[in-house]
C-alpha positions in Angstrom: -3.7 -14.7 30.1 -3.0 -15.8 26.6 -0.3 -13.8 24.8 -1.1 -13.2 21.1 1.7 -12.7 18.6 0.0 -9.4 17.7 -2.9 -7.3 18.7 -4.4 -5.2 15.9 -6.4 -2.1 16.9 -8.7 -1.2 14.0 -10.3 -3.3 11.4 -10.5 -1.1 8.4 -8.7 -2.1 5.1 -5.2 -1.7 6.7 -6.1 -3.7 9.8 -8.0 -6.4 7.8 -5.1 -6.8 5.3 -2.7 -7.0 8.2 -4.8 -9.6 9.9 -4.9 -11.8 6.8 -1.1 -11.5 6.2 -0.2 -12.3 9.8 -2.6 -15.3 9.9 -1.2 -16.6 6.6 2.2 -16.5 8.3 0.9 -18.7 11.2 0.5 -16.0 13.9 -2.0 -15.9 16.7 -3.8 -12.5 16.3 -6.4 -10.5 18.1 -8.3 -7.7 16.4 -10.1 -4.9 18.3 -12.6 -2.8 16.4 -14.9 0.0 17.8 -17.7 -0.5 15.2 -19.7 -3.5 14.4 -20.2 -3.0 10.7 -18.1 -2.0 7.8 -18.3 1.8 7.2 -20.6 2.4 4.2 -19.8 6.0 3.3 -17.7 7.0 0.3 -14.0 6.5 0.9 -11.3 4.9 -1.3 -12.2 3.9 -4.8 -8.8 3.5 -6.5 -5.9 1.2 -5.9 -2.9 -0.2 -7.7 -0.9 -3.4 -8.4 1.2 -3.0 -5.3 -1.9 -3.3 -3.2 -3.1 -6.2 -5.2 0.3 -7.9 -4.7 -0.3 -7.6 -0.9 -3.8 -9.1 -1.3 -2.2 -11.9 -3.3 0.2 -12.6 -0.4 -3.0 -12.8 1.8 -4.5 -15.3 -0.6 -7.4 -13.0 -1.6 -6.3 -11.2 -4.8 -8.5 -13.2 -7.1 -11.5 -12.6 -5.0 -10.8 -8.9 -4.7 -10.3 -8.6 -8.4 -13.9 -9.9 -9.1 -15.4 -6.6 -8.0 -13.0 -4.3 -9.8 -12.5 -2.7 -13.2 -9.4 -1.1 -14.8 -8.8 2.6 -14.2 -9.7 4.5 -17.4 -7.2 7.3 -16.8 -7.8 10.9 -15.6 -7.9 14.1 -17.6 -7.3 17.4 -15.8 -9.6 20.0 -17.5 -8.8 23.7 -17.3 -10.8 26.9 -17.2 -11.9 26.8 -20.8 -12.6 23.0 -20.9 -9.2 22.1 -22.4 -7.1 19.2 -21.2 -4.1 20.5 -19.3 -2.8 17.4 -17.6 -3.1 13.6 -18.0 -2.7 11.1 -15.2 -3.0 7.6 -16.7 -2.1 4.1 -15.5 0.8 2.3 -17.2 -0.4 0.0 -20.0 -1.6 -3.4 -19.0 -0.3 -6.0 -18.4 1.9 -4.3 -15.8 5.1 -5.7 -14.3 3.6 -6.9 -11.1 1.2 -9.5 -12.6 -2.0 -7.4 -11.9 -3.9 -4.5 -13.5 -1.7 -1.5 -12.8 -4.5 0.6 -11.4 -8.0 -0.5 -10.7 -11.3 0.8 -9.4 -13.3 -0.8 -6.6 -16.1 -0.4 -4.1 -14.5 -0.1 -0.6 -17.2 -1.8 1.5 -17.2 -4.8 -1.0 -13.4 -5.0 -0.8 -13.5 -4.8 3.0 -16.0 -7.5 3.0 -13.7 -9.8 1.1 -10.9 -9.0 3.5 -13.0 -9.7 6.6 -14.3 -12.9 5.0 -10.7 -13.9 4.5 -10.0 -13.6 8.1 -12.7 -16.1 8.9 -10.5 -18.8 7.3 -8.2 -18.7 10.3 -9.0 -20.1 13.8 -5.9 -18.3 14.9 -7.6 -14.9 14.7 -10.0 -13.6 17.4 -12.0 -10.6 16.3 -13.6 -8.3 18.9 -16.1 -6.1 17.2 -17.7 -3.2 19.2 -14.6 -3.1 21.4 -12.5 0.0 21.9 -8.9 0.2 23.1 -8.8 2.4 26.2 -5.2 2.3 27.4 -2.0 0.3 26.9 1.0 -0.6 28.9 4.1 -2.3 27.5 7.1 -4.0 29.1 10.1 -5.9 27.8 8.1 -8.9 26.7 4.8 -7.5 25.3 1.9 -5.1 25.4 -1.2 -5.2 27.5 -4.3 -3.3 26.4 -7.5 -2.4 28.3 -10.5 -2.8 26.1 -14.1 -1.5 26.6 -16.8 -3.7 25.2 -20.6 -3.5 24.8 -22.7 -2.8 27.9 -19.8 -1.5 29.9 -17.9 -4.8 29.8 -14.1 -4.6 30.0 -11.3 -7.0 29.2 -7.5 -7.1 29.1 -5.6 -8.5 26.1 -1.9 -9.2 25.9 0.3 -9.5 22.8 3.9 -9.5 21.8 3.2 -6.4 19.6 0.4 -3.9 19.3 -0.2 -2.7 15.7 -2.3 0.5 15.6 -4.5 0.7 12.5 -7.1 2.8 14.4 -7.4 5.7 12.0 -6.9 9.4 11.8 -8.0 10.0 15.4 -5.8 7.2 16.6 -6.0 6.6 20.4 -2.7 4.7 20.2 -0.9 7.5 18.4 -2.0 9.8 21.1 -0.9 7.5 23.9 2.6 7.0 22.5 2.8 10.8 22.0 3.7 10.6 18.4 3.5 14.2 17.0 2.1 15.0 13.6 4.1 16.7 10.8 1.6 18.9 9.0 2.2 19.5 5.2 -0.2 22.4 5.3 -3.2 21.1 3.3 -6.6 21.5 4.9 -9.7 21.6 2.8 -13.4 20.6 3.1 -14.8 18.5 0.3 -18.0 16.6 -0.3 -17.9 13.1 -1.7 -21.0 11.7 -3.5 -21.4 8.1 -4.6 -24.2 7.5 -7.1 -25.5 4.8 -9.4 -26.5 5.5 -13.0 -30.1 4.5 -13.6 -30.4 6.2 -17.0 -28.0 6.5 -19.8 -26.4 9.9 -19.6 -23.6 11.6 -21.5 -20.6 11.4 -19.1 -16.8 11.3 -19.9 -15.3 7.8 -20.4 -12.3 8.8 -18.3 -12.1 10.3 -14.8 -12.0 14.1 -14.8 -10.4 16.7 -12.5 -12.4 19.8 -13.1 -9.8 22.5 -12.4 -12.3 25.4 -12.6 -12.0 28.2 -10.0 -15.7 28.7 -9.6 -16.2 25.1 -8.4 -13.3 22.6 -8.5 -14.4 19.0 -8.6 -13.6 15.4 -9.5 -15.6 12.9 -11.5 -14.6 9.2 -11.0 -15.7 6.2 -13.1 -16.2 3.3 -10.7 -17.0 -0.4 -11.3 -20.3 -1.3 -12.9 -22.7 1.7 -12.7 -21.0 3.4 -9.7 -19.9 7.0 -10.3 -18.4 9.4 -7.8 -18.2 13.2 -7.6 -15.9 15.0 -5.2 -16.8 18.7 -4.8 -14.7 21.4 -3.1 -16.5 23.4 -0.5 -16.0 27.1 -1.4 -14.9 29.9 1.0 -18.0 31.1 2.9 -19.9 27.9 2.2 -20.7 25.7 5.2 -19.8 22.1 4.7 -22.9 21.0 6.5 -25.0 22.8 3.9 -24.4 19.8 1.7 -26.6 17.7 4.1 -29.5 19.6 2.5 -30.6 17.5 -0.5 -31.7 20.6 -2.4 -28.4 22.3 -2.0 -26.5 19.2 -2.9 -28.7 18.7 -6.0 -28.0 22.3 -7.1 -24.3 22.0 -6.9 -24.2 18.4 -8.3 -26.3 19.5 -11.3 -23.3 21.6 -12.5 -21.5 18.3 -13.1 -24.2 15.9 -14.2 -27.9 15.6 -15.0 -29.0 14.6 -11.5 -32.2 13.1 -12.9 -30.1 10.3 -14.4 -28.4 9.2 -11.2 -29.5 7.9 -7.8 -27.4 9.3 -5.0 -26.5 6.4 -2.7 -24.0 7.9 -0.2 -22.8 11.4 0.7 -19.9 12.2 3.0 -18.3 15.5 4.1 -14.5 15.2 4.6 -11.7 17.4 5.7 -8.8 16.5 3.4 -5.5 16.6 5.3 -1.8 16.1 4.4 0.0 14.9 7.6 2.5 12.3 8.5 3.3 11.0 12.0 6.8 11.7 13.3 7.2 8.5 15.3 6.0 5.2 13.8 7.4 2.9 16.5 7.5 3.1 20.3 9.0 -0.2 21.7 6.5 -2.9 20.8 3.9 -0.5 19.4 3.6 0.4 15.7 1.4 2.9 13.8 0.0 1.9 10.4 -2.5 3.4 7.8 -4.4 6.6 8.7 -2.9 6.4 12.2 0.5 7.1 10.6 -0.5 9.3 7.7 -3.4 11.0 5.9 -3.4 12.4 2.4 -5.7 14.2 0.0 -7.3 11.6 -2.4 -6.1 13.1 -5.7 -3.7 10.3 -6.4 -5.9 7.5 -5.2 -3.1 6.4 -2.9 -4.6 6.6 0.6 -5.7 2.9 0.9 -2.6 1.8 -1.0 -0.3 3.5 1.5 -2.0 1.6 4.4 -1.7 -1.7 2.6 2.0 -1.0 1.9 2.4 -0.4 5.7 0.8 -3.7 6.4 2.9 -5.7 3.9 6.2 -4.0 5.0 5.7 -4.7 8.7 4.1 -8.2 8.4 7.1 -10.0 6.9 9.5 -8.3 9.3 7.4 -9.4 12.3 7.4 -12.9 10.9 11.2 -12.9 10.5 11.7 -11.7 14.0 9.3 -14.1 15.6 10.8 -17.0 13.7 14.3 -16.1 14.8 15.4 -15.2 11.3 16.1 -11.6 12.2 16.8 -9.5 15.3 14.5 -6.9 16.7 16.5 -4.1 14.9 14.8 -5.2 11.7 11.6 -3.7 12.9 13.2 -0.3 13.1 13.4 -0.4 9.3 9.6 -0.3 9.1 9.4 3.4 9.9 12.8 4.1 8.2 11.4 2.8 4.9 7.7 3.8 5.1 7.8 7.3 6.5 9.9 9.0 3.7 8.1 6.9 1.1 4.7 7.9 2.2 5.7 11.6 2.8 6.8 11.8 -0.8 3.4 10.4 -2.0 1.5 12.8 0.4 3.5 15.8 -1.0 2.6 14.8 -4.5 -1.1 14.3 -3.7 -1.0 17.8 -2.1 0.5 19.3 -5.3 -2.2 17.7 -7.3 -4.8 19.2 -4.9 -3.3 22.6 -5.4 -3.6 22.3 -9.1 -7.2 21.2 -9.0 -8.4 23.5 -6.2 -7.1 26.9 -7.4 -9.8 29.5 -6.9 -8.2 32.6 -8.4 -9.1 32.8 -12.1 -5.9 34.6 -13.1 -3.7 32.1 -11.4 -5.8 29.3 -12.9 -5.3 30.6 -16.4 -1.6 30.9 -15.8 -1.6 27.3 -14.5 -3.5 26.1 -17.6 -1.0 27.8 -19.9 2.0 26.3 -18.2 0.7 22.8 -17.9 -0.7 22.9 -21.4 2.8 23.8 -22.8 4.3 20.9 -20.9 1.7 18.5 -22.1 2.1 19.6 -25.7 5.8 19.4 -25.6 5.7 15.9 -24.1 7.7 16.9 -21.1 4.9 16.3 -18.6 4.9 13.0 -16.8 1.6 11.3 -17.4 2.0 7.7 -16.0 0.6 7.2 -12.5 3.2 4.7 -11.4 6.0 7.1 -12.1 4.9 9.3 -9.2 5.3 6.4 -6.7 8.9 6.2 -5.5 10.9 3.1 -4.6 12.5 2.7 -1.2 15.6 4.8 -0.5 16.4 3.8 3.1 16.2 0.8 5.4 17.1 -2.8 4.6 18.7 -2.2 1.2 22.1 -3.2 -0.2 24.7 -0.4 -0.3 28.2 -0.5 -1.8 31.5 0.3 0.0 30.9 4.0 -0.1 27.3 3.8 1.1 25.5 4.3 -2.3 22.5 2.2 -3.1 23.3 -0.8 -5.2 21.9 -1.2 -8.6 18.2 -1.8 -8.4 18.1 -1.7 -4.6 14.7 -0.4 -3.4 12.9 -1.0 -6.7 9.8 -3.1 -6.9 10.9 -6.4 -8.5 8.7 -7.6 -11.3 6.3 -10.5 -10.9 6.0 -12.5 -14.1 4.0 -15.6 -14.7 6.4 -18.5 -14.6 6.1 -22.1 -15.5 7.8 -25.5 -15.7 6.7 -29.0 -16.1 7.4 -29.6 -12.4 5.4 -26.7 -10.9 2.9 -25.8 -13.6 2.1 -22.1 -14.3 1.9 -19.5 -11.5 2.9 -16.0 -10.5 6.5 -15.7 -9.3 5.5 -14.5 -5.8 3.4 -17.7 -5.3 6.5 -19.7 -6.1 8.7 -18.0 -3.4 6.0 -17.0 -0.9 7.2 -15.7 2.4 11.0 -15.9 1.9 13.9 -14.0 0.5 14.8 -15.4 -2.9 17.6 -15.0 -5.4 16.8 -14.9 -9.1 19.2 -15.1 -12.0 19.2 -16.2 -15.6 22.5 -18.1 -15.3 22.1 -21.7 -14.2 25.8 -22.0 -13.2 25.5 -18.9 -11.1 22.3 -20.2 -9.6 24.1 -23.3 -8.3 26.9 -21.1 -6.8 24.3 -18.9 -5.2 22.6 -21.8 -3.5 26.0 -22.6 -1.8 26.5 -19.0 -0.8 23.1 -18.7 0.7 23.7 -21.9 2.7 26.6 -20.3 4.5 24.2 -17.6 6.1 21.9 -19.1 8.7 19.1 -16.6 8.3 19.1 -17.1 4.5 19.6 -20.9 4.3 16.0 -21.5 3.3 16.0 -18.7 0.7 14.9 -20.0 -2.7 17.0 -19.8 -5.9 15.1 -19.3 -9.1 16.7 -19.5 -12.5 14.6 -17.7 -15.1 15.2 -19.1 -18.6 14.0 -21.9 -20.7 12.9 -24.6 -18.1 13.9 -28.0 -19.2 11.3 -30.7 -19.6 10.9 -32.7 -16.4 12.4 -30.0 -14.2 12.1 -30.9 -10.5 9.5 -29.1 -8.4 9.7 -26.9 -5.4 12.0 -29.3 -3.5 14.8 -28.6 -6.0 17.8 -26.6 -4.8 17.5 -24.5 -7.9 14.0 -24.0 -9.4 14.3 -23.5 -13.2 11.3 -21.8 -14.8 10.3 -20.1 -18.0 9.0 -16.5 -17.5 6.4 -14.8 -19.6 7.0 -11.3 -21.1 10.7 -11.3 -20.2 10.2 -9.0 -17.2 13.0 -10.4 -15.0 15.4 -10.6 -17.9 14.6 -7.0 -18.8 15.1 -5.8 -15.2 18.5 -7.5 -14.9 19.6 -6.1 -18.3 18.5 -2.5 -17.3 20.4 -2.7 -14.0 23.4 -4.2 -15.7 23.4 -7.2 -13.3 23.2 -11.0 -13.4 21.4 -11.8 -10.2 19.1 -10.1 -7.7 18.1 -10.8 -4.1 14.5 -10.0 -3.5 12.7 -9.4 -0.2 9.5 -11.1 0.9 7.5 -8.0 0.1 8.7 -7.9 -3.5 11.3 -5.1 -3.2 14.8 -5.8 -4.5 17.3 -5.9 -1.6 20.0 -5.4 -4.3 21.6 -7.0 -7.4 25.1 -8.1 -8.4 27.2 -7.9 -11.5 29.2 -11.0 -10.8 29.8 -13.8 -8.3 32.0 -11.8 -6.0 29.4 -9.0 -5.6 26.8 -11.6 -5.1 28.7 -13.2 -2.2 29.3 -9.8 -0.6 25.6 -8.8 -0.9 24.4 -12.1 0.7 26.9 -11.8 3.6 25.9 -8.2 4.2 22.2 -9.1 4.2 22.8 -11.8 6.7 24.6 -9.4 9.0 21.8 -6.8 8.6 19.1 -9.3 9.6 20.9 -10.4 12.7 22.2 -7.0 13.7 21.4 -6.3 17.4 20.3 -2.8 18.5 22.3 -1.0 21.1 20.6 -1.5 24.5 18.2 1.2 25.4 18.3 3.1 28.7 14.9 1.6 29.6 11.7 0.3 28.1 9.0 3.0 28.0 6.0 2.5 30.2 2.8 4.0 28.7 
């Protein structure tokens, strides 16, 4: 039996992103998906530049971007129609080289991701196949798969990566319990196309009105979405009746001016899995977490999972890191996503308040904060950096300057390499970046003393000289646009940073001595061996 590097269970956006990333890294991958076709009901419609950075790593960002439009910002509207809160993207261009927040049509995006997988002969996709059971040993995982017509097969991989959704079979089989953040509401989601001109807001709107909370979303082209809260005593399935749906929807829009394309009834949850890893089995996406949609972060969270785990698997399989590195996947992602889920829940509570007195008190409080300028209005400010895991800490255990922050991705250029985004220059590796050419040369020597980092690139961001050597140079000198790296180093009070393959800063250094200590500690962390376990679980 062939042993794949990884088996992915589930072929939604998380699984499809992960498939592309692993294949780009040269892995042999099997994908098992229960359904034949892409799900066509309303789901995600908003994503951000972190997700696009992962699509860039998969070689698909330009294609994904074709079907998107910039997010116009969101106004929260109170009981009397007044704006009580703003939730806007940071101004473009953002620090990661892409539109900070964008709108998309999920089936189209998933189509791009699946077409991307077709580039690789190293990926086998088994549609209409369901994982039934799994068994793991010290070397890998075997799964039993049920196919069409009662057929069955067994697949074996070094790792099983469960992207199999909110009702994850794998999560159940590894007995990962769920931490419930106590948010459970029924909502109806309606996608429609505008077929007549109609007076609608230019921005997205959260209608925080107690008699019928709802959301209006401006999608790409003529796509518009309404999300409508199901009220107490109202049966969710009543919205399957077109007449009832039309009556409720008409309180938001002239329904004669739109063509309803898709309707879905969802139970919005806020939950996070307690255990993200069991031996060689990992949970990602909705299998690991679910959140209300009020921040537009559900799909983004799954893509972050995929990007975080992909490069770590690559490092372990290439012998650049020990297995213990894979423990940092859950250490990093679980607290990060729980913070985002908690924030999404808090937004849902603002929007969905049904008591008019409490709603008016909310409007007053939020209105005062907005008028005083104390309210945070930028979407990206609600997304934390990393606080645990593979990050540089000083002698007393405190995070080093900049550690865990997303490192900027400017456009860079030199005569030797042309013009490209920074990630495309350093793809797949740790890299060190500085603005001091002398320190860059020293850094090259320091990195050479650590086996797992010997192929890390050194980039000097400044004024690239004419005729600068290309990618084979020991130090790649480039000119950056917008001064993003220079600003980051200045704000952290440092002269050099070490950046992980997923674009997060491992840490930064104020001088050559700190730089050497940081590189040595990173090398040790990558090659750290876990304490032996009492036994490998059999599932």
